[in-house]
C-alpha positions as CSV (number, residue, x, y, z in Angstrom):
1,E,45.4,-62.5,46.3
2,K,42.0,-61.1,45.9
3,T,40.9,-59.5,49.6
4,T,37.5,-58.9,50.1
5,R,35.3,-57.5,52.7
6,T,32.5,-59.4,54.3
7,E,28.9,-58.2,55.2
8,N,29.9,-57.3,58.2
9,G,32.9,-55.4,56.7
10,L,36.0,-57.0,57.9
11,N,38.3,-57.9,55.1
12,Y,38.8,-62.0,53.7
13,R,41.3,-63.4,51.7
14,P,40.0,-67.2,50.3
15,R,42.1,-69.7,51.4
16,T,41.5,-72.3,49.6
17,L,40.5,-72.8,45.4
18,D,37.2,-73.2,45.9
19,T,36.5,-70.3,48.5
20,A,38.5,-68.1,45.6
21,L,36.5,-69.0,42.6
22,S,33.4,-68.9,45.0
23,F,34.2,-65.2,45.1
24,L,35.4,-64.9,41.3
25,P,33.3,-67.6,39.2
26,D,34.3,-66.4,36.2
27,A,38.1,-66.5,36.6
28,T,40.1,-68.4,34.2
29,L,43.5,-68.3,35.2
30,A,45.6,-69.1,38.5
31,A,48.4,-67.8,39.6
32,I,50.9,-70.1,41.9
33,S,53.9,-69.0,43.9
34,I,53.9,-71.4,47.1
35,P,57.3,-73.9,48.0
36,G,57.2,-76.2,44.9
37,E,56.3,-79.4,46.9
38,Y,53.0,-78.0,47.2
39,A,52.8,-76.6,43.7
40,A,52.0,-79.4,41.5
41,R,48.9,-80.8,44.0
42,E,48.0,-77.1,43.5
43,A,48.6,-76.7,40.2
44,S,46.3,-79.7,39.1
45,K,44.0,-78.5,41.0
46,C,43.5,-75.5,38.9
47,T,43.6,-77.1,35.8
48,A,41.5,-79.9,36.8
49,R,39.2,-76.9,37.6
50,G,39.1,-75.5,34.1
51,L,41.8,-72.2,35.0
52,N,45.2,-71.3,32.8
53,V,47.9,-71.8,35.2
54,F,50.8,-69.6,35.6
55,L,53.5,-71.3,37.7
56,F,55.9,-69.3,39.5
57,S,56.9,-71.6,42.1
58,D,60.0,-74.0,41.2
59,N,61.4,-77.1,42.5
60,V,58.6,-79.3,40.6
61,S,59.6,-83.0,39.5
62,I,60.3,-83.0,35.6
63,G,57.5,-85.5,36.1
64,D,55.6,-83.5,37.5
65,E,55.9,-80.4,34.7
66,I,55.1,-83.4,31.9
67,S,52.0,-84.4,33.4
68,L,50.5,-81.3,34.6
69,K,51.4,-79.5,31.0
70,K,49.8,-83.1,29.4
71,K,46.9,-82.6,31.2
72,A,46.1,-79.0,30.2
73,I,46.7,-79.2,26.8
74,E,43.9,-82.2,26.9
75,R,42.2,-79.3,28.4
76,N,43.0,-76.6,26.2
77,L,44.5,-74.8,28.7
78,L,47.8,-72.9,29.2
79,F,50.5,-74.2,31.9
80,M,52.9,-70.9,32.4
81,G,55.7,-72.6,33.9
82,P,57.4,-74.1,36.0
83,D,59.6,-71.4,37.5
84,C,57.9,-68.7,35.1
85,G,58.1,-65.3,35.9
86,T,56.8,-63.5,32.9
87,A,53.9,-63.6,31.1
88,Y,51.6,-61.3,28.8
89,I,48.0,-62.9,28.8
90,N,45.4,-60.4,26.6
91,G,47.1,-57.6,27.6
92,V,47.6,-57.9,30.8
93,A,51.0,-58.3,32.6
94,L,51.6,-61.6,35.1
95,G,54.7,-61.6,37.3
96,F,58.1,-59.5,37.1
97,A,56.6,-58.4,33.7
98,N,56.5,-54.5,31.9
99,I,54.0,-52.1,31.0
100,I,54.2,-52.5,27.0
101,K,52.0,-52.0,24.5
102,R,49.2,-54.2,23.3
103,G,50.1,-55.2,19.3
104,R,50.8,-57.7,16.6
105,I,53.6,-59.4,17.9
106,G,53.4,-62.9,19.8
107,C,56.1,-64.3,21.9
108,I,56.8,-67.6,23.4
109,A,59.7,-67.8,26.2
110,A,61.5,-69.9,28.3
111,S,63.2,-67.0,30.0
112,G,60.9,-63.8,31.8
113,T,64.3,-62.2,31.8
114,G,64.7,-62.6,28.1
115,L,61.1,-62.5,27.1
116,Q,61.2,-58.8,29.0
117,A,63.8,-58.3,27.6
118,V,62.3,-58.7,23.9
119,V,58.8,-56.7,24.1
120,C,60.5,-54.1,26.0
121,Q,62.5,-53.4,22.4
122,I,59.3,-53.6,20.9
123,D,57.9,-51.4,22.6
124,R,60.3,-49.3,22.3
125,L,60.4,-50.2,18.6
126,G,56.4,-48.9,18.2
127,E,55.4,-52.4,18.1
128,G,53.3,-54.1,20.5
129,V,52.1,-57.4,21.9
130,S,49.5,-59.6,21.4
131,H,50.5,-62.4,24.2
132,G,53.9,-62.9,25.9
133,I,53.6,-66.7,27.1
134,G,56.3,-68.1,29.4
135,V,56.6,-71.9,29.3
136,G,59.3,-72.4,31.7
137,G,62.7,-73.2,31.3
138,R,62.7,-77.1,31.0
139,D,59.7,-76.9,28.3
140,L,62.3,-77.3,25.3
141,S,64.5,-80.2,27.7
142,R,64.5,-83.7,25.8
143,E,61.9,-84.6,28.7
144,V,59.7,-82.3,28.3
145,G,59.9,-82.2,24.8
146,G,58.8,-78.9,24.1
147,L,55.0,-79.7,25.0
148,M,54.2,-75.9,25.8
149,T,56.2,-74.7,23.0
150,T,54.4,-76.6,20.6
151,Y,51.0,-75.8,22.1
152,C,51.5,-71.9,22.4
153,L,53.0,-72.3,18.4
154,D,49.6,-73.4,17.8
155,L,47.8,-70.8,19.6
156,L,49.4,-67.9,18.0
157,E,49.1,-69.1,14.7
158,N,45.3,-68.8,15.2
159,D,44.9,-65.9,17.5
160,K,43.8,-63.3,15.1
161,D,45.8,-60.3,16.8
162,T,48.8,-62.1,16.2
163,E,50.7,-61.7,12.6
164,V,54.3,-62.4,14.3
165,I,55.5,-64.9,16.1
166,V,58.9,-64.5,18.6
167,L,60.3,-67.8,19.9
168,L,63.3,-67.2,22.8
169,S,64.7,-70.1,24.5
170,K,66.9,-71.3,25.8
171,P,69.4,-73.6,23.8
172,P,66.4,-76.5,23.1
173,H,67.7,-80.5,23.0
174,P,68.5,-81.4,19.4
175,S,65.4,-83.7,19.5
176,V,63.0,-81.2,19.7
177,V,65.1,-78.9,17.1
178,E,63.7,-80.7,14.2
179,E,60.5,-80.7,15.6
180,L,60.6,-77.0,16.3
181,E,61.9,-76.1,12.7
182,A,59.2,-78.2,11.4
183,I,56.6,-76.8,12.8
184,C,58.4,-72.9,12.2
185,A,59.0,-73.6,8.6
186,K,55.1,-73.9,8.0
């Protein structure tokens, strides 16, 4: 949360998205960490306002996840999560993340701990990461169908700072494998 000093010198923490955006009108990303029963509603408000979403919250229904990711893609936004613990966007570490070098390798990962392990090894070997995008552990399930993974593959393919793409995955559903293999073959 951002604490802002008011005219009378008191600290103030915005309690609504609209109030927060009045203090940070150029914001492009919202990090959400609230109980899952409220997370989908708040994430939906963020994408409607044009914000990329880093959804740390878990216990979001699969139906809500699919709907939120589709809405984000329609608006050309990232939707990281639910249960996204780690990401690196434009050199900024989000969630539980290590400080690493910027570089030419883009990563897409279902697991925050897996992403951390790989980017730390990349850094240790003298390379750096352009972006590390967490998509949530269910993105490659049959139901979600790799919505955000395929979107992020396209984003990284067209990113001038990314020369190599690493895809870290929990075992994808077989119905998703063919699509991913076709995209990766390009």
